[in-house]
Structures are given as structure tokens and as C-alpha cells.
N, CA, C and O atoms as a DFTB+ gen file, in Angstrom:
424 C
 N C O
     1  1      11.472      24.942      25.722
     2  2      11.919      25.055      24.363
     3  2      12.769      23.850      23.960
     4  3      12.729      23.412      22.810
     5  1      13.525      23.325      24.899
     6  2      14.342      22.158      24.623
     7  2      13.477      20.960      24.255
     8  3      13.871      20.135      23.431
     9  1      12.278      20.861      24.876
    10  2      11.345      19.774      24.561
    11  2      10.879      19.848      23.105
    12  3      10.770      18.822      22.435
    13  1      10.604      21.061      22.616
    14  2      10.201      21.254      21.228
    15  2      11.286      20.798      20.266
    16  3      10.995      20.172      19.247
    17  1      12.526      21.107      20.583
    18  2      13.645      20.694      19.723
    19  2      13.748      19.178      19.686
    20  3      13.991      18.592      18.631
    21  1      13.559      18.532      20.857
    22  2      13.593      17.075      20.916
    23  2      12.479      16.472      20.074
    24  3      12.710      15.511      19.340
    25  1      11.265      17.029      20.170
    26  2      10.132      16.537      19.378
    27  2      10.389      16.712      17.892
    28  3      10.124      15.803      17.105
    29  1      10.910      17.888      17.494
    30  2      11.206      18.131      16.076
    31  2      12.268      17.184      15.565
    32  3      12.181      16.708      14.433
    33  1      13.285      16.898      16.394
    34  2      14.340      15.962      16.002
    35  2      13.763      14.568      15.813
    36  3      14.091      13.884      14.843
    37  1      12.903      14.142      16.739
    38  2      12.280      12.823      16.643
    39  2      11.411      12.736      15.394
    40  3      11.458      11.738      14.675
    41  1      10.612      13.781      15.127
    42  2       9.758      13.789      13.941
    43  2      10.610      13.731      12.673
    44  3      10.262      13.034      11.720
    45  1      11.706      14.451      12.661
    46  2      12.595      14.467      11.508
    47  2      13.212      13.088      11.282
    48  3      13.322      12.633      10.143
    49  1      13.615      12.418      12.375
    50  2      14.171      11.070      12.265
    51  2      13.126      10.104      11.719
    52  3      13.433       9.275      10.862
    53  1      11.888      10.206      12.212
    54  2      10.816       9.343      11.726
    55  2      10.529       9.626      10.256
    56  3      10.307       8.699       9.477
    57  1      10.532      10.896       9.876
    58  2      10.253      11.275       8.485
    59  2      11.318      10.687       7.557
    60  3      10.998      10.231       6.460
    61  1      12.562      10.696       7.983
    62  2      13.656      10.130       7.181
    63  2      13.489       8.624       7.006
    64  3      13.861       8.067       5.973
    65  1      12.928       7.967       8.022
    66  2      12.765       6.508       7.983
    67  2      11.472       6.070       7.299
    68  3      11.282       4.881       7.040
    69  1      10.591       7.010       7.008
    70  2       9.297       6.682       6.388
    71  2       9.518       5.998       5.041
    72  3      10.332       6.451       4.237
    73  1       8.793       4.909       4.797
    74  2       8.934       4.140       3.553
    75  2       7.641       4.022       2.763
    76  3       7.593       3.297       1.770
    77  1       6.594       4.719       3.184
    78  2       5.355       4.681       2.426
    79  2       4.149       4.847       3.326
    80  3       4.261       5.223       4.493
    81  1       2.982       4.555       2.749
    82  2       1.725       4.694       3.477
    83  2       0.709       3.708       2.921
    84  3       0.770       3.317       1.756
    85  1      -0.233       3.312       3.786
    86  2      -1.278       2.364       3.394
    87  2      -2.640       2.912       3.801
    88  3      -2.771       3.631       4.792
    89  1      -3.647       2.557       3.015
    90  2      -5.032       2.948       3.293
    91  2      -5.887       1.697       3.416
    92  3      -5.723       0.754       2.642
    93  1      -6.808       1.682       4.392
    94  2      -7.747       0.566       4.561
    95  2      -8.831       0.668       3.504
    96  3      -9.324       1.759       3.217
    97  1      -9.201      -0.460       2.926
    98  2     -10.280      -0.529       1.938
    99  2     -11.187      -1.705       2.278
   100  3     -10.753      -2.698       2.862
   101  1     -12.455      -1.572       1.899
   102  2     -13.415      -2.653       2.088
   103  2     -13.723      -3.273       0.735
   104  3     -14.250      -2.608      -0.157
   105  1     -13.390      -4.549       0.587
   106  2     -13.664      -5.269      -0.649
   107  2     -14.942      -6.063      -0.533
   108  3     -15.571      -6.102       0.525
   109  1     -15.325      -6.700      -1.632
   110  2     -16.549      -7.505      -1.635
   111  2     -16.412      -8.730      -0.747
   112  3     -17.355      -9.100      -0.047
   113  1     -15.225      -9.372      -0.770
   114  2     -15.063     -10.597      -0.005
   115  2     -14.136     -10.449       1.203
   116  3     -14.146     -11.299       2.093
   117  1     -13.341      -9.385       1.244
   118  2     -12.461      -9.170       2.393
   119  2     -11.937      -7.734       2.408
   120  3     -11.946      -7.054       1.382
   121  1     -11.487      -7.285       3.561
   122  2     -10.858      -5.977       3.668
   123  2      -9.390      -6.113       3.264
   124  3      -8.807      -7.193       3.359
   125  1      -8.802      -5.007       2.813
   126  2      -7.412      -5.040       2.372
   127  2      -6.821      -3.645       2.503
   128  3      -7.528      -2.692       2.832
   129  1      -5.539      -3.530       2.247
   130  2      -4.840      -2.249       2.298
   131  2      -4.262      -1.943       0.923
   132  3      -3.864      -2.853       0.195
   133  1      -4.218      -0.672       0.572
   134  2      -3.544      -0.247      -0.647
   135  2      -2.632       0.911      -0.284
   136  3      -2.849       1.592       0.718
   137  1      -1.627       1.128      -1.091
   138  2      -0.753       2.245      -0.793
   139  2       0.462       2.311      -1.677
   140  3       0.505       1.758      -2.776
   141  1       1.459       3.016      -1.152
   142  2       2.691       3.271      -1.887
   143  2       3.864       2.939      -0.974
   144  3       3.878       3.316       0.198
   145  1       4.848       2.230      -1.521
   146  2       6.094       1.932      -0.825
   147  2       7.200       2.671      -1.560
   148  3       7.311       2.578      -2.782
   149  1       8.021       3.408      -0.812
   150  2       9.119       4.167      -1.410
   151  2      10.428       3.403      -1.217
   152  3      10.677       2.834      -0.154
   153  1      11.259       3.397      -2.259
   154  2      12.580       2.788      -2.188
   155  2      13.533       3.596      -3.067
   156  3      13.116       4.545      -3.731
   157  1      14.798       3.224      -3.071
   158  2      15.783       3.904      -3.911
   159  2      16.211       2.981      -5.039
   160  3      16.421       1.787      -4.823
   161  1      16.343       3.534      -6.252
   162  2      16.827       2.745      -7.374
   163  2      18.360       2.714      -7.347
   164  3      18.980       3.237      -6.421
   165  1      18.963       2.096      -8.368
   166  2      20.416       1.963      -8.439
   167  2      21.134       3.307      -8.495
   168  3      22.307       3.401      -8.133
   169  1      20.442       4.337      -8.941
   170  2      21.035       5.671      -9.054
   171  2      20.775       6.528      -7.810
   172  3      21.161       7.697      -7.766
   173  1      20.127       5.950      -6.809
   174  2      19.833       6.674      -5.582
   175  2      18.591       7.550      -5.661
   176  3      18.336       8.353      -4.763
   177  1      17.812       7.396      -6.740
   178  2      16.587       8.175      -6.910
   179  2      15.421       7.445      -6.238
   180  3      15.341       6.217      -6.270
   181  1      14.524       8.219      -5.633
   182  2      13.359       7.632      -4.983
   183  2      12.385       7.073      -6.016
   184  3      12.049       7.738      -6.996
   185  1      11.938       5.839      -5.779
   186  2      10.967       5.175      -6.641
   187  2       9.772       4.807      -5.775
   188  3       9.936       4.280      -4.675
   189  1       8.564       5.086      -6.275
   190  2       7.344       4.740      -5.547
   191  2       6.661       3.571      -6.250
   192  3       6.410       3.619      -7.454
   193  1       6.368       2.534      -5.495
   194  2       5.672       1.361      -6.024
   195  2       4.302       1.263      -5.380
   196  3       4.185       1.305      -4.156
   197  1       3.271       1.133      -6.190
   198  2       1.917       0.967      -5.669
   199  2       1.736      -0.489      -5.269
   200  3       2.094      -1.397      -6.019
   201  1       1.177      -0.705      -4.080
   202  2       1.015      -2.051      -3.550
   203  2      -0.404      -2.281      -3.060
   204  3      -1.160      -1.342      -2.809
   205  1      -0.743      -3.557      -2.932
   206  2      -2.004      -3.980      -2.339
   207  2      -1.660      -5.097      -1.360
   208  3      -0.835      -5.959      -1.662
   209  1      -2.297      -5.081      -0.182
   210  2      -1.967      -6.012       0.899
   211  2      -3.224      -6.762       1.321
   212  3      -4.261      -6.162       1.602
   213  1      -3.108      -8.085       1.357
   214  2      -4.218      -8.936       1.789
   215  2      -3.796      -9.759       2.996
   216  3      -2.621     -10.093       3.148
   217  1      -4.767     -10.088       3.861
   218  2      -4.511     -11.017       4.959
   219  2      -4.253     -12.394       4.351
   220  3      -4.879     -12.771       3.361
   221  1      -3.332     -13.135       4.948
   222  2      -3.019     -14.484       4.484
   223  2      -4.051     -15.447       5.053
   224  3      -3.960     -15.857       6.210
   225  1      -5.023     -15.801       4.240
   226  2      -6.100     -16.686       4.700
   227  2      -5.672     -18.152       4.714
   228  3      -6.387     -18.998       5.252
   229  1      -4.525     -18.459       4.133
   230  2      -4.026     -19.840       4.113
   231  2      -2.829     -20.008       5.046
   232  3      -1.907     -20.768       4.749
   233  1      -2.846     -19.311       6.153
   234  2      -1.756     -19.393       7.116
   235  2      -1.777     -20.787       7.738
   236  3      -2.715     -21.144       8.451
   237  1      -0.736     -21.567       7.462
   238  2      -0.703     -22.954       7.913
   239  2       0.208     -23.184       9.109
   240  3       0.163     -24.250       9.723
   241  1       1.039     -22.194       9.450
   242  2       1.922     -22.335      10.610
   243  2       2.147     -20.973      11.244
   244  3       1.830     -19.936      10.661
   245  1       2.696     -20.998      12.439
   246  2       2.974     -19.754      13.157
   247  2       4.013     -18.910      12.415
   248  3       4.028     -17.688      12.558
   249  1       4.873     -19.541      11.631
   250  2       5.924     -18.829      10.895
   251  2       5.427     -18.233       9.577
   252  3       6.133     -17.434       8.961
   253  1       4.236     -18.605       9.142
   254  2       3.676     -18.054       7.896
   255  2       3.303     -16.592       8.125
   256  3       2.916     -16.218       9.232
   257  1       3.416     -15.767       7.087
   258  2       3.094     -14.340       7.269
   259  2       1.604     -14.113       7.506
   260  3       0.765     -14.877       7.029
   261  1       1.288     -13.057       8.245
   262  2      -0.102     -12.675       8.505
   263  2      -0.689     -11.927       7.314
   264  3      -1.888     -12.015       7.051
   265  1       0.155     -11.191       6.595
   266  2      -0.264     -10.402       5.434
   267  2       0.699     -10.665       4.287
   268  3       1.866     -10.994       4.501
   269  1       0.194     -10.514       3.064
   270  2       1.017     -10.675       1.868
   271  2       0.891      -9.409       1.036
   272  3      -0.214      -8.924       0.792
   273  1       2.038      -8.872       0.597
   274  2       2.087      -7.628      -0.167
   275  2       2.308      -7.959      -1.635
   276  3       3.190      -8.746      -1.979
   277  1       1.504      -7.356      -2.492
   278  2       1.624      -7.543      -3.944
   279  2       1.813      -6.185      -4.607
   280  3       1.312      -5.171      -4.123
   281  1       2.536      -6.177      -5.710
   282  2       2.607      -4.963      -6.520
   283  2       1.233      -4.784      -7.144
   284  3       0.652      -5.740      -7.657
   285  1       0.713      -3.565      -7.102
   286  2      -0.608      -3.295      -7.653
   287  2      -0.552      -3.366      -9.169
   288  3       0.286      -2.727      -9.806
   289  1      -1.445      -4.144      -9.731
   290  2      -1.505      -4.352     -11.183
   291  2      -2.334      -3.255     -11.830
   292  3      -3.372      -2.860     -11.300
   293  1      -1.876      -2.765     -12.974
   294  2      -2.661      -1.750     -13.684
   295  2      -3.945      -2.375     -14.186
   296  3      -3.943      -3.456     -14.775
   297  1      -5.035      -1.679     -13.943
   298  2      -6.344      -2.157     -14.359
   299  2      -6.816      -1.328     -15.545
   300  3      -6.562      -0.125     -15.591
   301  1      -7.501      -1.949     -16.511
   302  2      -8.017      -1.176     -17.644
   303  2      -9.060      -0.170     -17.178
   304  3      -9.866      -0.459     -16.294
   305  1      -9.034       1.012     -17.781
   306  2      -9.980       2.079     -17.432
   307  2     -11.359       1.706     -17.957
   308  3     -11.502       1.292     -19.108
   309  1     -12.383       1.855     -17.101
   310  2     -13.755       1.617     -17.539
   311  2     -14.477       2.945     -17.617
   312  3     -14.095       3.904     -16.945
   313  1     -15.515       3.011     -18.429
   314  2     -16.257       4.255     -18.614
   315  2     -16.924       4.723     -17.335
   316  3     -17.048       5.927     -17.109
   317  1     -17.357       3.786     -16.488
   318  2     -18.075       4.164     -15.266
   319  2     -17.135       4.567     -14.146
   320  3     -17.592       4.988     -13.083
   321  1     -15.851       4.449     -14.356
   322  2     -14.881       4.748     -13.311
   323  2     -14.186       6.070     -13.593
   324  3     -13.077       6.097     -14.126
   325  1     -14.851       7.179     -13.228
   326  2     -14.307       8.509     -13.480
   327  2     -13.222       8.881     -12.484
   328  3     -12.298       9.617     -12.830
   329  1     -13.315       8.382     -11.238
   330  2     -12.446       8.854     -10.176
   331  2     -11.158       8.066     -10.039
   332  3     -10.285       8.471      -9.271
   333  1     -11.000       6.956     -10.751
   334  2      -9.776       6.181     -10.618
   335  2      -8.906       6.356     -11.845
   336  3      -9.393       6.608     -12.947
   337  1      -7.619       6.217     -11.632
   338  2      -6.676       6.320     -12.738
   339  2      -6.555       4.962     -13.413
   340  3      -7.211       4.005     -13.004
   341  1      -5.732       4.874     -14.430
   342  2      -5.559       3.601     -15.135
   343  2      -4.808       2.593     -14.286
   344  3      -4.735       1.421     -14.657
   345  1      -4.253       3.004     -13.167
   346  2      -3.571       2.058     -12.290
   347  2      -4.548       1.365     -11.356
   348  3      -4.164       0.454     -10.623
   349  1      -5.817       1.787     -11.375
   350  2      -6.796       1.192     -10.477
   351  2      -6.743       1.798      -9.093
   352  3      -7.414       1.313      -8.182
   353  1      -5.959       2.852      -8.915
   354  2      -5.832       3.463      -7.607
   355  2      -6.478       4.837      -7.636
   356  3      -6.259       5.608      -8.569
   357  1      -7.275       5.148      -6.618
   358  2      -7.915       6.448      -6.581
   359  2      -6.939       7.490      -6.042
   360  3      -5.827       7.153      -5.636
   361  1      -7.353       8.736      -6.039
   362  2      -6.464       9.820      -5.658
   363  2      -6.045       9.732      -4.191
   364  3      -5.032      10.321      -3.812
   365  1      -6.788       9.021      -3.370
   366  2      -6.442       8.877      -1.963
   367  2      -5.462       7.752      -1.715
   368  3      -5.170       7.449      -0.558
   369  1      -4.941       7.121      -2.755
   370  2      -3.983       6.039      -2.605
   371  2      -4.640       4.685      -2.506
   372  3      -3.950       3.684      -2.316
   373  1      -5.954       4.619      -2.629
   374  2      -6.649       3.350      -2.511
   375  2      -6.763       2.656      -3.845
   376  3      -6.488       3.242      -4.892
   377  1      -7.173       1.397      -3.803
   378  2      -7.327       0.633      -5.033
   379  2      -8.793       0.517      -5.392
   380  3      -9.665       0.557      -4.523
   381  1      -9.053       0.376      -6.663
   382  2     -10.389       0.112      -7.151
   383  2     -10.823      -1.232      -6.572
   384  3     -10.009      -2.153      -6.505
   385  1     -12.058      -1.368      -6.159
   386  2     -12.511      -2.622      -5.562
   387  2     -12.564      -3.748      -6.574
   388  3     -12.832      -4.891      -6.204
   389  1     -12.314      -3.454      -7.846
   390  2     -12.254      -4.499      -8.860
   391  2     -10.885      -5.144      -8.925
   392  3     -10.662      -6.028      -9.753
   393  1      -9.953      -4.721      -8.065
   394  2      -8.608      -5.300      -8.030
   395  2      -8.750      -6.808      -7.879
   396  3      -9.506      -7.283      -7.032
   397  1      -8.036      -7.547      -8.686
   398  2      -8.132      -8.999      -8.677
   399  2      -7.511      -9.553      -7.395
   400  3      -6.380      -9.209      -7.054
   401  1      -8.246     -10.408      -6.686
   402  2      -7.748     -11.023      -5.462
   403  2      -7.038     -12.321      -5.832
   404  3      -7.623     -13.174      -6.500
   405  1      -5.785     -12.482      -5.408
   406  2      -5.046     -13.702      -5.735
   407  2      -5.773     -14.936      -5.217
   408  3      -6.398     -14.894      -4.158
   409  1      -5.690     -16.036      -5.967
   410  2      -6.380     -17.265      -5.616
   411  2      -5.939     -17.775      -4.244
   412  3      -6.742     -18.358      -3.516
   413  1      -4.687     -17.564      -3.888
   414  2      -4.154     -17.990      -2.607
   415  2      -4.927     -17.405      -1.439
   416  3      -5.000     -18.014      -0.371
   417  1      -5.510     -16.213      -1.639
   418  2      -6.160     -15.515      -0.538
   419  2      -7.658     -15.621      -0.544
   420  3      -8.299     -15.061       0.346
   421  1      -8.260     -16.307      -1.497
   422  2      -9.716     -16.414      -1.572
   423  2     -10.237     -17.419      -0.585
   424  3     -11.445     -17.640      -0.509
């Protein structure tokens, strides 16, 4: 029983430290991640920011980042896109594959 308490305590500590989640997506030219990052505003309220993450294809040194995180840009709703919201993110936390890829990463 003591082991269960230790596991629950560890899970609770991890849950408190959780800052968001990411989903793998397959794009036309590269794979990427989409998700939500949680933070606190000036009033201590939780704020969720939608993000998109791309591999850094222009990595020029060992100190350059492997991935670059961008705030997900709201995409205009199209008639053929019934399952995505106006943010370009589907209900599973993923991004519409029409998400614009930054020139730096092409």
C-alpha cells in the first residue's frame, strides 16, 4: 500500500509540473507538432496558448535549437474544413495542414 501512495504522490507532482501537450502531425513538406502550452497570467490565472513546433532545418551550429516553437496563427475558416475551428486546430489539438510554414524552416 505504501508503494501506491508513493506512485500517487509522484503522479500528483508530475501533474502539477505539467505545462501542456503536443501532437505529432504529418505535413506536406515536413512533420511537425501542434499543441497547447499552459502558463499563468499576471493575475495568476491559467492561460493556454496554441503552438506549432517545427524542426530547425537551418541549424548552423551545435548551439542552435533543434526545434522552434511558434504561436499558432488563426487561420480563416474554409467551407471544406468542417472539423477544424477558426484557429486551424482540430479537436485533438492538432493543426490544419494548411498552417503556414515559416520561410526559415522550408
